[in-house]
mmJSON file of the N, C-alpha and C atoms, coordinates in Angstrom:
{"data_MODEL":{"atom_site":{
"group_PDB":["ATOM","ATOM","ATOM","ATOM","ATOM","ATOM","ATOM","ATOM","ATOM","ATOM","ATOM","ATOM","ATOM","ATOM","ATOM","ATOM","ATOM","ATOM","ATOM","ATOM","ATOM","ATOM","ATOM","ATOM","ATOM","ATOM","ATOM","ATOM","ATOM","ATOM","ATOM","ATOM","ATOM","ATOM","ATOM","ATOM","ATOM","ATOM","ATOM","ATOM","ATOM","ATOM","ATOM","ATOM","ATOM","ATOM","ATOM","ATOM","ATOM","ATOM","ATOM","ATOM","ATOM","ATOM","ATOM","ATOM","ATOM","ATOM","ATOM","ATOM","ATOM","ATOM","ATOM","ATOM","ATOM","ATOM","ATOM","ATOM","ATOM","ATOM","ATOM","ATOM","ATOM","ATOM","ATOM","ATOM","ATOM","ATOM","ATOM","ATOM","ATOM","ATOM","ATOM","ATOM","ATOM","ATOM","ATOM","ATOM","ATOM","ATOM","ATOM","ATOM","ATOM","ATOM","ATOM","ATOM","ATOM","ATOM","ATOM","ATOM","ATOM","ATOM","ATOM","ATOM","ATOM","ATOM","ATOM","ATOM","ATOM","ATOM","ATOM","ATOM","ATOM","ATOM","ATOM","ATOM","ATOM","ATOM","ATOM","ATOM","ATOM","ATOM","ATOM","ATOM","ATOM","ATOM","ATOM","ATOM","ATOM","ATOM","ATOM","ATOM","ATOM","ATOM","ATOM","ATOM","ATOM","ATOM","ATOM","ATOM","ATOM","ATOM","ATOM","ATOM","ATOM","ATOM","ATOM","ATOM","ATOM","ATOM","ATOM","ATOM","ATOM","ATOM","ATOM","ATOM","ATOM","ATOM","ATOM","ATOM","ATOM","ATOM","ATOM","ATOM","ATOM","ATOM","ATOM","ATOM","ATOM","ATOM","ATOM","ATOM","ATOM","ATOM","ATOM","ATOM","ATOM","ATOM","ATOM","ATOM","ATOM","ATOM","ATOM","ATOM","ATOM","ATOM","ATOM","ATOM","ATOM","ATOM","ATOM","ATOM","ATOM","ATOM","ATOM","ATOM","ATOM","ATOM","ATOM","ATOM","ATOM","ATOM","ATOM","ATOM","ATOM","ATOM","ATOM","ATOM","ATOM","ATOM","ATOM","ATOM","ATOM","ATOM","ATOM","ATOM","ATOM","ATOM","ATOM","ATOM","ATOM","ATOM","ATOM","ATOM","ATOM","ATOM","ATOM","ATOM"],
"id":[1,2,3,4,5,6,7,8,9,10,11,12,13,14,15,16,17,18,19,20,21,22,23,24,25,26,27,28,29,30,31,32,33,34,35,36,37,38,39,40,41,42,43,44,45,46,47,48,49,50,51,52,53,54,55,56,57,58,59,60,61,62,63,64,65,66,67,68,69,70,71,72,73,74,75,76,77,78,79,80,81,82,83,84,85,86,87,88,89,90,91,92,93,94,95,96,97,98,99,100,101,102,103,104,105,106,107,108,109,110,111,112,113,114,115,116,117,118,119,120,121,122,123,124,125,126,127,128,129,130,131,132,133,134,135,136,137,138,139,140,141,142,143,144,145,146,147,148,149,150,151,152,153,154,155,156,157,158,159,160,161,162,163,164,165,166,167,168,169,170,171,172,173,174,175,176,177,178,179,180,181,182,183,184,185,186,187,188,189,190,191,192,193,194,195,196,197,198,199,200,201,202,203,204,205,206,207,208,209,210,211,212,213,214,215,216,217,218,219,220,221,222,223,224,225,226,227,228],
"type_symbol":["N","C","C","N","C","C","N","C","C","N","C","C","N","C","C","N","C","C","N","C","C","N","C","C","N","C","C","N","C","C","N","C","C","N","C","C","N","C","C","N","C","C","N","C","C","N","C","C","N","C","C","N","C","C","N","C","C","N","C","C","N","C","C","N","C","C","N","C","C","N","C","C","N","C","C","N","C","C","N","C","C","N","C","C","N","C","C","N","C","C","N","C","C","N","C","C","N","C","C","N","C","C","N","C","C","N","C","C","N","C","C","N","C","C","N","C","C","N","C","C","N","C","C","N","C","C","N","C","C","N","C","C","N","C","C","N","C","C","N","C","C","N","C","C","N","C","C","N","C","C","N","C","C","N","C","C","N","C","C","N","C","C","N","C","C","N","C","C","N","C","C","N","C","C","N","C","C","N","C","C","N","C","C","N","C","C","N","C","C","N","C","C","N","C","C","N","C","C","N","C","C","N","C","C","N","C","C","N","C","C","N","C","C","N","C","C","N","C","C","N","C","C","N","C","C","N","C","C"],
"label_atom_id":["N","CA","C","N","CA","C","N","CA","C","N","CA","C","N","CA","C","N","CA","C","N","CA","C","N","CA","C","N","CA","C","N","CA","C","N","CA","C","N","CA","C","N","CA","C","N","CA","C","N","CA","C","N","CA","C","N","CA","C","N","CA","C","N","CA","C","N","CA","C","N","CA","C","N","CA","C","N","CA","C","N","CA","C","N","CA","C","N","CA","C","N","CA","C","N","CA","C","N","CA","C","N","CA","C","N","CA","C","N","CA","C","N","CA","C","N","CA","C","N","CA","C","N","CA","C","N","CA","C","N","CA","C","N","CA","C","N","CA","C","N","CA","C","N","CA","C","N","CA","C","N","CA","C","N","CA","C","N","CA","C","N","CA","C","N","CA","C","N","CA","C","N","CA","C","N","CA","C","N","CA","C","N","CA","C","N","CA","C","N","CA","C","N","CA","C","N","CA","C","N","CA","C","N","CA","C","N","CA","C","N","CA","C","N","CA","C","N","CA","C","N","CA","C","N","CA","C","N","CA","C","N","CA","C","N","CA","C","N","CA","C","N","CA","C","N","CA","C","N","CA","C","N","CA","C","N","CA","C","N","CA","C","N","CA","C"],
"label_alt_id":[null,null,null,null,null,null,null,null,null,null,null,null,null,null,null,null,null,null,null,null,null,null,null,null,null,null,null,null,null,null,null,null,null,null,null,null,null,null,null,null,null,null,null,null,null,null,null,null,null,null,null,null,null,null,null,null,null,null,null,null,null,null,null,null,null,null,null,null,null,null,null,null,null,null,null,null,null,null,null,null,null,null,null,null,null,null,null,null,null,null,null,null,null,null,null,null,null,null,null,null,null,null,null,null,null,null,null,null,null,null,null,null,null,null,null,null,null,null,null,null,null,null,null,null,null,null,null,null,null,null,null,null,null,null,null,null,null,null,null,null,null,null,null,null,null,null,null,null,null,null,null,null,null,null,null,null,null,null,null,null,null,null,null,null,null,null,null,null,null,null,null,null,null,null,null,null,null,null,null,null,null,null,null,null,null,null,null,null,null,null,null,null,null,null,null,null,null,null,null,null,null,null,null,null,null,null,null,null,null,null,null,null,null,null,null,null,null,null,null,null,null,null,null,null,null,null,null,null],
"label_comp_id":["MET","MET","MET","HIS","HIS","HIS","ALA","ALA","ALA","GLU","GLU","GLU","SER","SER","SER","ILE","ILE","ILE","MET","MET","MET","ILE","ILE","ILE","ILE","ILE","ILE","VAL","VAL","VAL","ARG","ARG","ARG","GLN","GLN","GLN","SER","SER","SER","THR","THR","THR","GLY","GLY","GLY","THR","THR","THR","TYR","TYR","TYR","ILE","ILE","ILE","ALA","ALA","ALA","LYS","LYS","LYS","ALA","ALA","ALA","LYS","LYS","LYS","GLY","GLY","GLY","PHE","PHE","PHE","LYS","LYS","LYS","PRO","PRO","PRO","SER","SER","SER","ALA","ALA","ALA","SER","SER","SER","CYS","CYS","CYS","SER","SER","SER","ALA","ALA","ALA","GLY","GLY","GLY","PRO","PRO","PRO","ARG","ARG","ARG","GLN","GLN","GLN","ALA","ALA","ALA","ALA","ALA","ALA","GLU","GLU","GLU","ALA","ALA","ALA","LEU","LEU","LEU","ALA","ALA","ALA","THR","THR","THR","LYS","LYS","LYS","LEU","LEU","LEU","GLY","GLY","GLY","LEU","LEU","LEU","SER","SER","SER","SER","SER","SER","GLY","GLY","GLY","LEU","LEU","LEU","LEU","LEU","LEU","GLN","GLN","GLN","GLU","GLU","GLU","GLN","GLN","GLN","ARG","ARG","ARG","CYS","CYS","CYS","ASP","ASP","ASP","GLY","GLY","GLY","LEU","LEU","LEU","GLU","GLU","GLU","TYR","TYR","TYR","GLY","GLY","GLY","ARG","ARG","ARG","SER","SER","SER","ARG","ARG","ARG","PHE","PHE","PHE","VAL","VAL","VAL","HIS","HIS","HIS","PRO","PRO","PRO","GLY","GLY","GLY","SER","SER","SER","THR","THR","THR","THR","THR","THR","SER","SER","SER","ASN","ASN","ASN"],
"label_asym_id":["A","A","A","A","A","A","A","A","A","A","A","A","A","A","A","A","A","A","A","A","A","A","A","A","A","A","A","A","A","A","A","A","A","A","A","A","A","A","A","A","A","A","A","A","A","A","A","A","A","A","A","A","A","A","A","A","A","A","A","A","A","A","A","A","A","A","A","A","A","A","A","A","A","A","A","A","A","A","A","A","A","A","A","A","A","A","A","A","A","A","A","A","A","A","A","A","A","A","A","A","A","A","A","A","A","A","A","A","A","A","A","A","A","A","A","A","A","A","A","A","A","A","A","A","A","A","A","A","A","A","A","A","A","A","A","A","A","A","A","A","A","A","A","A","A","A","A","A","A","A","A","A","A","A","A","A","A","A","A","A","A","A","A","A","A","A","A","A","A","A","A","A","A","A","A","A","A","A","A","A","A","A","A","A","A","A","A","A","A","A","A","A","A","A","A","A","A","A","A","A","A","A","A","A","A","A","A","A","A","A","A","A","A","A","A","A","A","A","A","A","A","A","A","A","A","A","A","A"],
"label_entity_id":["1","1","1","1","1","1","1","1","1","1","1","1","1","1","1","1","1","1","1","1","1","1","1","1","1","1","1","1","1","1","1","1","1","1","1","1","1","1","1","1","1","1","1","1","1","1","1","1","1","1","1","1","1","1","1","1","1","1","1","1","1","1","1","1","1","1","1","1","1","1","1","1","1","1","1","1","1","1","1","1","1","1","1","1","1","1","1","1","1","1","1","1","1","1","1","1","1","1","1","1","1","1","1","1","1","1","1","1","1","1","1","1","1","1","1","1","1","1","1","1","1","1","1","1","1","1","1","1","1","1","1","1","1","1","1","1","1","1","1","1","1","1","1","1","1","1","1","1","1","1","1","1","1","1","1","1","1","1","1","1","1","1","1","1","1","1","1","1","1","1","1","1","1","1","1","1","1","1","1","1","1","1","1","1","1","1","1","1","1","1","1","1","1","1","1","1","1","1","1","1","1","1","1","1","1","1","1","1","1","1","1","1","1","1","1","1","1","1","1","1","1","1","1","1","1","1","1","1"],
"label_seq_id":[1,1,1,2,2,2,3,3,3,4,4,4,5,5,5,6,6,6,7,7,7,8,8,8,9,9,9,10,10,10,11,11,11,12,12,12,13,13,13,14,14,14,15,15,15,16,16,16,17,17,17,18,18,18,19,19,19,20,20,20,21,21,21,22,22,22,23,23,23,24,24,24,25,25,25,26,26,26,27,27,27,28,28,28,29,29,29,30,30,30,31,31,31,32,32,32,33,33,33,34,34,34,35,35,35,36,36,36,37,37,37,38,38,38,39,39,39,40,40,40,41,41,41,42,42,42,43,43,43,44,44,44,45,45,45,46,46,46,47,47,47,48,48,48,49,49,49,50,50,50,51,51,51,52,52,52,53,53,53,54,54,54,55,55,55,56,56,56,57,57,57,58,58,58,59,59,59,60,60,60,61,61,61,62,62,62,63,63,63,64,64,64,65,65,65,66,66,66,67,67,67,68,68,68,69,69,69,70,70,70,71,71,71,72,72,72,73,73,73,74,74,74,75,75,75,76,76,76],
"pdbx_PDB_ins_code":[null,null,null,null,null,null,null,null,null,null,null,null,null,null,null,null,null,null,null,null,null,null,null,null,null,null,null,null,null,null,null,null,null,null,null,null,null,null,null,null,null,null,null,null,null,null,null,null,null,null,null,null,null,null,null,null,null,null,null,null,null,null,null,null,null,null,null,null,null,null,null,null,null,null,null,null,null,null,null,null,null,null,null,null,null,null,null,null,null,null,null,null,null,null,null,null,null,null,null,null,null,null,null,null,null,null,null,null,null,null,null,null,null,null,null,null,null,null,null,null,null,null,null,null,null,null,null,null,null,null,null,null,null,null,null,null,null,null,null,null,null,null,null,null,null,null,null,null,null,null,null,null,null,null,null,null,null,null,null,null,null,null,null,null,null,null,null,null,null,null,null,null,null,null,null,null,null,null,null,null,null,null,null,null,null,null,null,null,null,null,null,null,null,null,null,null,null,null,null,null,null,null,null,null,null,null,null,null,null,null,null,null,null,null,null,null,null,null,null,null,null,null,null,null,null,null,null,null],
"Cartn_x":[4.559,3.662,2.213,1.486,0.073,-0.751,-1.701,-2.363,-3.688,-4.153,-5.565,-5.316,-6.385,-6.317,-6.218,-5.775,-5.682,-6.461,-7.397,-8.284,-7.688,-7.446,-6.889,-8.016,-8.325,-9.337,-8.625,-8.982,-8.449,-9.413,-9.177,-10.141,-9.43,-10.278,-9.858,-9.877,-8.91,-8.909,-8.078,-8.749,-8.097,-7.003,-7.301,-6.403,-5.402,-5.482,-4.583,-5.386,-4.899,-5.561,-4.732,-5.417,-4.892,-5.254,-4.263,-4.652,-4.19,-5.165,-5.03,-5.588,-4.843,-5.233,-5.582,-6.864,-7.234,-6.284,-5.747,-5.0,-3.524,-3.202,-1.807,-1.589,-0.565,-0.439,0.015,0.844,1.363,0.119,0.307,-0.627,0.314,-0.31,0.478,-0.525,-0.049,-0.669,0.009,-0.889,-0.438,-1.458,-0.921,-1.903,-2.2,-1.593,-1.831,-3.034,-3.607,-4.829,-4.904,-6.13,-6.373,-5.475,-5.317,-4.563,-3.15,-2.572,-1.156,-1.002,-1.982,-1.919,-1.912,-2.77,-2.848,-1.615,-1.016,0.234,1.288,1.405,2.335,2.375,1.063,0.876,1.206,0.92,1.287,2.781,3.489,4.871,5.453,4.93,5.375,5.096,4.046,3.798,4.565,5.387,6.2,5.417,4.252,3.46,3.706,3.389,3.643,2.379,2.853,1.663,0.902,1.611,1.017,-0.039,-0.367,-1.392,-2.649,-2.619,-3.851,-4.998,-6.204,-7.247,-8.302,-8.81,-9.746,-11.183,-11.811,-13.155,-14.275,-15.608,-16.585,-16.803,-17.286,-17.396,-18.72,-19.658,-20.861,-20.807,-21.471,-21.632,-20.413,-19.539,-18.57,-18.947,-18.491,-18.781,-18.2,-18.855,-18.34,-16.839,-16.097,-14.62,-13.715,-14.268,-13.489,-13.449,-12.22,-12.02,-11.481,-11.845,-11.402,-10.441,-9.359,-8.547,-8.22,-8.076,-7.796,-6.575,-5.626,-4.406,-4.424,-4.101,-4.229,-3.42,-2.449,-1.827,-0.4,0.084,1.485,2.439,3.638,4.535,5.662,5.373,6.392,6.391,7.52,7.807,8.031,7.662,8.041,9.548],
"Cartn_y":[-5.437,-4.873,-5.038,-4.023,-4.064,-4.747,-5.619,-6.366,-5.642,-4.819,-4.218,-2.72,-2.106,-0.776,0.039,1.244,2.083,3.365,3.539,4.807,5.9,7.105,8.212,9.305,9.813,10.734,12.167,13.185,14.446,15.367,16.155,17.038,18.478,19.508,20.807,21.391,22.003,22.609,23.839,24.89,26.253,26.535,26.397,26.754,25.793,24.514,23.436,22.155,21.207,20.036,18.872,18.109,17.011,15.579,14.718,13.454,12.294,11.39,10.145,8.974,7.88,6.723,5.613,5.004,4.134,2.929,2.681,1.517,1.854,3.206,3.678,4.843,4.938,5.963,7.439,7.386,8.695,9.499,10.811,11.84,12.702,13.436,14.506,15.779,16.962,18.109,19.022,19.779,20.684,21.906,23.039,24.169,24.272,23.691,23.814,23.201,22.121,21.554,20.076,19.441,18.071,17.068,17.144,16.198,16.197,17.487,17.429,16.859,16.981,16.421,14.854,14.296,12.942,12.369,13.107,12.665,12.7,13.684,13.632,12.558,12.06,10.849,9.739,9.45,8.391,8.194,9.316,9.263,8.862,9.331,8.816,7.403,6.905,5.495,4.525,5.186,4.482,3.981,4.757,4.441,5.46,4.978,5.924,6.957,8.172,9.177,9.177,8.845,9.033,7.954,7.009,5.993,6.322,7.561,7.992,8.314,7.889,8.208,8.836,10.088,10.799,10.114,9.931,9.247,10.306,9.811,10.737,10.948,12.013,12.388,12.147,11.401,11.049,10.459,11.008,10.454,11.085,11.843,12.545,13.877,14.285,15.61,16.691,17.847,19.013,19.342,19.502,19.865,18.668,17.435,16.273,15.711,15.095,14.403,13.011,12.174,10.724,10.419,9.823,9.175,7.801,6.968,5.5,5.262,4.431,3.918,2.407,1.837,0.31,-0.388,0.106,-0.522,-1.074,-0.874,-1.482,-0.324,-0.857,0.046,0.536,0.678,1.127,2.737,3.282,4.856,5.245,6.69,7.378,7.386],
"Cartn_z":[0.759,-0.292,0.028,-0.133,0.255,-0.952,-0.463,-1.473,-1.789,-0.99,-1.116,-1.402,-1.991,-2.302,-0.95,-0.905,0.179,-0.019,0.801,0.749,1.576,1.004,1.643,1.719,2.849,3.087,3.318,2.717,2.96,3.49,4.517,5.002,5.021,4.954,4.975,6.446,6.942,8.275,8.301,8.516,8.664,7.771,6.465,5.293,4.897,5.453,5.039,4.834,4.176,3.832,4.509,5.289,6.078,5.497,5.09,4.518,5.561,5.622,6.491,5.777,6.034,5.428,6.625,6.598,7.575,7.747,8.961,9.218,9.072,8.849,8.75,9.627,10.442,11.483,10.733,9.68,9.31,8.738,8.739,8.079,7.391,6.361,5.642,5.506,5.371,5.208,4.085,3.529,2.501,2.29,2.119,1.838,0.419,-0.482,-1.851,-2.387,-1.854,-2.282,-1.708,-1.82,-1.382,-2.131,-3.428,-4.234,-3.808,-3.47,-3.064,-1.691,-0.829,0.467,0.383,-0.419,-0.642,-1.327,-2.215,-2.837,-1.79,-0.837,0.192,1.043,1.354,2.238,1.494,0.262,-0.593,-0.523,-0.676,-0.79,0.714,1.674,2.998,3.281,2.679,2.774,1.817,0.973,-0.058,-1.189,-1.372,-2.659,-3.803,-4.989,-6.103,-6.168,-5.968,-5.945,-7.349,-8.374,-9.708,-9.921,-8.982,-9.032,-8.286,-7.651,-6.948,-7.88,-7.427,-8.34,-7.198,-7.684,-6.944,-7.101,-5.99,-6.087,-5.799,-6.107,-5.868,-4.357,-3.912,-2.468,-1.975,-2.703,-2.026,-0.688,0.276,1.559,2.49,2.014,2.738,3.163,4.392,4.947,4.043,4.039,3.371,3.624,2.614,2.735,2.855,2.431,2.387,0.93,0.657,-0.595,-0.237,-1.239,-1.19,-2.438,-2.11,-3.075,-2.891,-3.928,-3.709,-4.539,-3.842,-4.376,-4.531,-5.615,-5.716,-4.694,-4.024,-2.92,-3.175,-4.45,-4.625,-4.005,-3.393,-2.712,-3.522,-4.73,-5.695,-5.708,-5.473,-5.295,-6.791,-6.882,-8.177,-8.387],
"occupancy":[1.0,1.0,1.0,1.0,1.0,1.0,1.0,1.0,1.0,1.0,1.0,1.0,1.0,1.0,1.0,1.0,1.0,1.0,1.0,1.0,1.0,1.0,1.0,1.0,1.0,1.0,1.0,1.0,1.0,1.0,1.0,1.0,1.0,1.0,1.0,1.0,1.0,1.0,1.0,1.0,1.0,1.0,1.0,1.0,1.0,1.0,1.0,1.0,1.0,1.0,1.0,1.0,1.0,1.0,1.0,1.0,1.0,1.0,1.0,1.0,1.0,1.0,1.0,1.0,1.0,1.0,1.0,1.0,1.0,1.0,1.0,1.0,1.0,1.0,1.0,1.0,1.0,1.0,1.0,1.0,1.0,1.0,1.0,1.0,1.0,1.0,1.0,1.0,1.0,1.0,1.0,1.0,1.0,1.0,1.0,1.0,1.0,1.0,1.0,1.0,1.0,1.0,1.0,1.0,1.0,1.0,1.0,1.0,1.0,1.0,1.0,1.0,1.0,1.0,1.0,1.0,1.0,1.0,1.0,1.0,1.0,1.0,1.0,1.0,1.0,1.0,1.0,1.0,1.0,1.0,1.0,1.0,1.0,1.0,1.0,1.0,1.0,1.0,1.0,1.0,1.0,1.0,1.0,1.0,1.0,1.0,1.0,1.0,1.0,1.0,1.0,1.0,1.0,1.0,1.0,1.0,1.0,1.0,1.0,1.0,1.0,1.0,1.0,1.0,1.0,1.0,1.0,1.0,1.0,1.0,1.0,1.0,1.0,1.0,1.0,1.0,1.0,1.0,1.0,1.0,1.0,1.0,1.0,1.0,1.0,1.0,1.0,1.0,1.0,1.0,1.0,1.0,1.0,1.0,1.0,1.0,1.0,1.0,1.0,1.0,1.0,1.0,1.0,1.0,1.0,1.0,1.0,1.0,1.0,1.0,1.0,1.0,1.0,1.0,1.0,1.0,1.0,1.0,1.0,1.0,1.0,1.0,1.0,1.0,1.0,1.0,1.0,1.0],
"B_iso_or_equiv":[0.0,0.0,0.0,0.0,0.0,0.0,0.0,0.0,0.0,0.0,0.0,0.0,0.0,0.0,0.0,0.0,0.0,0.0,0.0,0.0,0.0,0.0,0.0,0.0,0.0,0.0,0.0,0.0,0.0,0.0,0.0,0.0,0.0,0.0,0.0,0.0,0.0,0.0,0.0,0.0,0.0,0.0,0.0,0.0,0.0,0.0,0.0,0.0,0.0,0.0,0.0,0.0,0.0,0.0,0.0,0.0,0.0,0.0,0.0,0.0,0.0,0.0,0.0,0.0,0.0,0.0,0.0,0.0,0.0,0.0,0.0,0.0,0.0,0.0,0.0,0.0,0.0,0.0,0.0,0.0,0.0,0.0,0.0,0.0,0.0,0.0,0.0,0.0,0.0,0.0,0.0,0.0,0.0,0.0,0.0,0.0,0.0,0.0,0.0,0.0,0.0,0.0,0.0,0.0,0.0,0.0,0.0,0.0,0.0,0.0,0.0,0.0,0.0,0.0,0.0,0.0,0.0,0.0,0.0,0.0,0.0,0.0,0.0,0.0,0.0,0.0,0.0,0.0,0.0,0.0,0.0,0.0,0.0,0.0,0.0,0.0,0.0,0.0,0.0,0.0,0.0,0.0,0.0,0.0,0.0,0.0,0.0,0.0,0.0,0.0,0.0,0.0,0.0,0.0,0.0,0.0,0.0,0.0,0.0,0.0,0.0,0.0,0.0,0.0,0.0,0.0,0.0,0.0,0.0,0.0,0.0,0.0,0.0,0.0,0.0,0.0,0.0,0.0,0.0,0.0,0.0,0.0,0.0,0.0,0.0,0.0,0.0,0.0,0.0,0.0,0.0,0.0,0.0,0.0,0.0,0.0,0.0,0.0,0.0,0.0,0.0,0.0,0.0,0.0,0.0,0.0,0.0,0.0,0.0,0.0,0.0,0.0,0.0,0.0,0.0,0.0,0.0,0.0,0.0,0.0,0.0,0.0,0.0,0.0,0.0,0.0,0.0,0.0],
"pdbx_formal_charge":[null,null,null,null,null,null,null,null,null,null,null,null,null,null,null,null,null,null,null,null,null,null,null,null,null,null,null,null,null,null,null,null,null,null,null,null,null,null,null,null,null,null,null,null,null,null,null,null,null,null,null,null,null,null,null,null,null,null,null,null,null,null,null,null,null,null,null,null,null,null,null,null,null,null,null,null,null,null,null,null,null,null,null,null,null,null,null,null,null,null,null,null,null,null,null,null,null,null,null,null,null,null,null,null,null,null,null,null,null,null,null,null,null,null,null,null,null,null,null,null,null,null,null,null,null,null,null,null,null,null,null,null,null,null,null,null,null,null,null,null,null,null,null,null,null,null,null,null,null,null,null,null,null,null,null,null,null,null,null,null,null,null,null,null,null,null,null,null,null,null,null,null,null,null,null,null,null,null,null,null,null,null,null,null,null,null,null,null,null,null,null,null,null,null,null,null,null,null,null,null,null,null,null,null,null,null,null,null,null,null,null,null,null,null,null,null,null,null,null,null,null,null,null,null,null,null,null,null],
"auth_seq_id":[1,1,1,2,2,2,3,3,3,4,4,4,5,5,5,6,6,6,7,7,7,8,8,8,9,9,9,10,10,10,11,11,11,12,12,12,13,13,13,14,14,14,15,15,15,16,16,16,17,17,17,18,18,18,19,19,19,20,20,20,21,21,21,22,22,22,23,23,23,24,24,24,25,25,25,26,26,26,27,27,27,28,28,28,29,29,29,30,30,30,31,31,31,32,32,32,33,33,33,34,34,34,35,35,35,36,36,36,37,37,37,38,38,38,39,39,39,40,40,40,41,41,41,42,42,42,43,43,43,44,44,44,45,45,45,46,46,46,47,47,47,48,48,48,49,49,49,50,50,50,51,51,51,52,52,52,53,53,53,54,54,54,55,55,55,56,56,56,57,57,57,58,58,58,59,59,59,60,60,60,61,61,61,62,62,62,63,63,63,64,64,64,65,65,65,66,66,66,67,67,67,68,68,68,69,69,69,70,70,70,71,71,71,72,72,72,73,73,73,74,74,74,75,75,75,76,76,76],
"auth_comp_id":["MET","MET","MET","HIS","HIS","HIS","ALA","ALA","ALA","GLU","GLU","GLU","SER","SER","SER","ILE","ILE","ILE","MET","MET","MET","ILE","ILE","ILE","ILE","ILE","ILE","VAL","VAL","VAL","ARG","ARG","ARG","GLN","GLN","GLN","SER","SER","SER","THR","THR","THR","GLY","GLY","GLY","THR","THR","THR","TYR","TYR","TYR","ILE","ILE","ILE","ALA","ALA","ALA","LYS","LYS","LYS","ALA","ALA","ALA","LYS","LYS","LYS","GLY","GLY","GLY","PHE","PHE","PHE","LYS","LYS","LYS","PRO","PRO","PRO","SER","SER","SER","ALA","ALA","ALA","SER","SER","SER","CYS","CYS","CYS","SER","SER","SER","ALA","ALA","ALA","GLY","GLY","GLY","PRO","PRO","PRO","ARG","ARG","ARG","GLN","GLN","GLN","ALA","ALA","ALA","ALA","ALA","ALA","GLU","GLU","GLU","ALA","ALA","ALA","LEU","LEU","LEU","ALA","ALA","ALA","THR","THR","THR","LYS","LYS","LYS","LEU","LEU","LEU","GLY","GLY","GLY","LEU","LEU","LEU","SER","SER","SER","SER","SER","SER","GLY","GLY","GLY","LEU","LEU","LEU","LEU","LEU","LEU","GLN","GLN","GLN","GLU","GLU","GLU","GLN","GLN","GLN","ARG","ARG","ARG","CYS","CYS","CYS","ASP","ASP","ASP","GLY","GLY","GLY","LEU","LEU","LEU","GLU","GLU","GLU","TYR","TYR","TYR","GLY","GLY","GLY","ARG","ARG","ARG","SER","SER","SER","ARG","ARG","ARG","PHE","PHE","PHE","VAL","VAL","VAL","HIS","HIS","HIS","PRO","PRO","PRO","GLY","GLY","GLY","SER","SER","SER","THR","THR","THR","THR","THR","THR","SER","SER","SER","ASN","ASN","ASN"],
"auth_asym_id":["A","A","A","A","A","A","A","A","A","A","A","A","A","A","A","A","A","A","A","A","A","A","A","A","A","A","A","A","A","A","A","A","A","A","A","A","A","A","A","A","A","A","A","A","A","A","A","A","A","A","A","A","A","A","A","A","A","A","A","A","A","A","A","A","A","A","A","A","A","A","A","A","A","A","A","A","A","A","A","A","A","A","A","A","A","A","A","A","A","A","A","A","A","A","A","A","A","A","A","A","A","A","A","A","A","A","A","A","A","A","A","A","A","A","A","A","A","A","A","A","A","A","A","A","A","A","A","A","A","A","A","A","A","A","A","A","A","A","A","A","A","A","A","A","A","A","A","A","A","A","A","A","A","A","A","A","A","A","A","A","A","A","A","A","A","A","A","A","A","A","A","A","A","A","A","A","A","A","A","A","A","A","A","A","A","A","A","A","A","A","A","A","A","A","A","A","A","A","A","A","A","A","A","A","A","A","A","A","A","A","A","A","A","A","A","A","A","A","A","A","A","A","A","A","A","A","A","A"],
"auth_atom_id":["N","CA","C","N","CA","C","N","CA","C","N","CA","C","N","CA","C","N","CA","C","N","CA","C","N","CA","C","N","CA","C","N","CA","C","N","CA","C","N","CA","C","N","CA","C","N","CA","C","N","CA","C","N","CA","C","N","CA","C","N","CA","C","N","CA","C","N","CA","C","N","CA","C","N","CA","C","N","CA","C","N","CA","C","N","CA","C","N","CA","C","N","CA","C","N","CA","C","N","CA","C","N","CA","C","N","CA","C","N","CA","C","N","CA","C","N","CA","C","N","CA","C","N","CA","C","N","CA","C","N","CA","C","N","CA","C","N","CA","C","N","CA","C","N","CA","C","N","CA","C","N","CA","C","N","CA","C","N","CA","C","N","CA","C","N","CA","C","N","CA","C","N","CA","C","N","CA","C","N","CA","C","N","CA","C","N","CA","C","N","CA","C","N","CA","C","N","CA","C","N","CA","C","N","CA","C","N","CA","C","N","CA","C","N","CA","C","N","CA","C","N","CA","C","N","CA","C","N","CA","C","N","CA","C","N","CA","C","N","CA","C","N","CA","C","N","CA","C","N","CA","C","N","CA","C","N","CA","C","N","CA","C","N","CA","C"],
"pdbx_PDB_model_num":[1,1,1,1,1,1,1,1,1,1,1,1,1,1,1,1,1,1,1,1,1,1,1,1,1,1,1,1,1,1,1,1,1,1,1,1,1,1,1,1,1,1,1,1,1,1,1,1,1,1,1,1,1,1,1,1,1,1,1,1,1,1,1,1,1,1,1,1,1,1,1,1,1,1,1,1,1,1,1,1,1,1,1,1,1,1,1,1,1,1,1,1,1,1,1,1,1,1,1,1,1,1,1,1,1,1,1,1,1,1,1,1,1,1,1,1,1,1,1,1,1,1,1,1,1,1,1,1,1,1,1,1,1,1,1,1,1,1,1,1,1,1,1,1,1,1,1,1,1,1,1,1,1,1,1,1,1,1,1,1,1,1,1,1,1,1,1,1,1,1,1,1,1,1,1,1,1,1,1,1,1,1,1,1,1,1,1,1,1,1,1,1,1,1,1,1,1,1,1,1,1,1,1,1,1,1,1,1,1,1,1,1,1,1,1,1,1,1,1,1,1,1,1,1,1,1,1,1]
}}}
């Protein structure tokens, strides 16, 4: 079980959104949107995608989104 929150960064690349979380090897992609890509990665990591919270994008490059998960490993 993860004790700390997990930050997922989603970037747009040629018509698809790619989600990665620092410190984790898996990534996920989705053409539907950034939230869906973040949810797909959360599911791959065994996290409840319903607990994702989108954060302000201040300081991020154009075409990027930030989502934070509290870190519990409970799946939907």
